[in-house]
C-alpha positions as CSV (number, residue, x, y, z in Angstrom):
1,X,-4.7,-12.2,-21.8
2,X,-3.9,-11.8,-18.1
3,X,-4.6,-8.6,-16.3
4,X,-1.6,-6.7,-15.2
5,X,-0.5,-7.7,-11.7
6,X,-0.3,-5.1,-8.9
7,X,2.1,-7.3,-6.9
8,X,5.0,-9.6,-7.7
9,X,3.5,-13.1,-7.8
10,X,7.0,-14.6,-7.2
11,X,7.5,-12.5,-4.2
12,X,3.9,-13.2,-3.0
13,X,4.5,-17.0,-3.4
14,X,7.9,-16.8,-1.6
15,X,6.2,-15.0,1.3
16,X,3.4,-17.6,1.4
17,X,6.0,-20.4,1.5
18,X,8.0,-18.7,4.2
19,X,5.0,-17.8,6.5
20,X,3.0,-21.1,5.9
21,X,0.0,-21.2,8.2
22,X,0.5,-17.6,9.3
23,X,0.2,-16.2,5.7
24,X,-3.5,-15.7,5.4
25,X,-3.6,-13.9,8.8
26,X,-0.8,-11.7,7.8
27,X,-2.4,-10.8,4.5
28,X,-5.6,-9.9,6.3
29,X,-3.6,-7.7,8.7
30,X,-2.0,-6.0,5.7
31,X,-5.4,-5.3,4.2
32,X,-6.7,-3.9,7.4
33,X,-3.6,-1.9,8.1
34,X,-3.5,-0.5,4.5
35,X,-7.0,0.8,4.8
36,X,-6.0,2.6,8.0
37,X,-3.0,4.1,6.3
38,X,-5.2,5.4,3.5
39,X,-7.5,7.0,6.1
40,X,-4.5,8.6,7.8
41,X,-3.2,10.0,4.5
42,X,-6.7,11.5,3.7
43,X,-6.8,13.0,7.2
44,X,-3.3,14.4,6.9
45,X,-4.1,15.9,3.6
46,X,-7.2,17.7,4.9
47,X,-5.3,18.9,8.0
48,X,-2.2,19.9,6.0
49,X,-0.2,17.7,8.3
50,X,3.0,16.7,6.3
51,X,4.4,14.7,9.2
52,X,1.3,12.5,9.5
53,X,1.2,12.1,5.7
54,X,4.9,11.1,5.7
55,X,4.4,8.5,8.4
56,X,1.3,6.9,6.8
57,X,3.1,6.8,3.4
58,X,6.2,5.4,5.0
59,X,4.3,2.6,6.8
60,X,2.4,1.6,3.7
61,X,5.5,1.7,1.6
62,X,7.3,-0.7,3.8
63,X,4.5,-3.2,4.1
64,X,3.8,-3.0,0.3
65,X,7.4,-3.4,-0.6
66,X,7.5,-6.7,1.3
67,X,4.7,-7.9,-1.0
68,X,6.4,-6.8,-4.1
69,X,3.7,-4.2,-4.7
70,X,6.2,-2.0,-6.7
71,X,3.7,0.5,-8.2
72,X,2.2,1.2,-4.7
73,X,5.6,1.3,-3.1
74,X,6.7,3.9,-5.7
75,X,3.6,6.1,-5.2
76,X,4.1,6.0,-1.4
77,X,7.7,7.1,-1.8
78,X,6.6,10.0,-4.0
79,X,4.1,11.1,-1.3
80,X,6.9,10.8,1.3
81,X,9.1,13.1,-0.7
82,X,6.3,15.7,-1.2
83,X,5.6,15.6,2.5
84,X,9.2,16.0,3.4
85,X,9.2,19.2,1.3
86,X,6.0,20.4,3.0
87,X,3.7,20.0,0.0
88,X,1.0,17.6,1.1
89,X,-1.7,20.1,0.3
90,X,-0.8,19.8,-3.5
91,X,-1.0,16.0,-3.4
92,X,-4.7,15.2,-3.6
93,X,-4.3,13.5,-7.0
94,X,-1.3,11.5,-5.6
95,X,-3.2,10.4,-2.6
96,X,-6.2,9.4,-4.9
97,X,-3.7,7.3,-7.0
98,X,-2.3,5.6,-3.9
99,X,-5.9,4.8,-2.7
100,X,-6.8,3.3,-6.1
101,X,-3.6,1.3,-6.4
102,X,-3.8,0.1,-2.7
103,X,-7.3,-1.1,-3.2
104,X,-6.3,-2.9,-6.4
105,X,-3.4,-4.6,-4.5
106,X,-5.9,-5.7,-1.7
107,X,-8.3,-7.0,-4.3
108,X,-5.5,-9.0,-5.9
109,X,-4.4,-10.4,-2.6
110,X,-7.9,-11.6,-1.8
111,X,-8.2,-13.2,-5.2
112,X,-4.9,-15.0,-4.8
113,X,-5.9,-16.2,-1.3
114,X,-9.2,-17.5,-2.6
115,X,-7.4,-19.5,-5.3
116,X,-5.6,-21.6,-2.7
């Protein structure tokens, strides 16, 4: 039985074919950038900074959508909406869920790259 995928393998493969030799570098950039966005979300949460939380979620949502990381994309969209409403301080559990899902996406990316 296969473990559930955190990204769309078809979309991942399409991106790999499109980017060819630049693909691995782009995936490494995604991983580095996503960790930065997670840090920004945590900082925004602790500072009650809805705008910074929105921006970090927006950035991660866009990059994750390009990979077909739909669960992560959905979670980031939820955080954006809560930040837009001024409720980042009630979103500790959501930010934790985003962190967990993002790290699962990053682990899956690394695993798929190593298979090549």
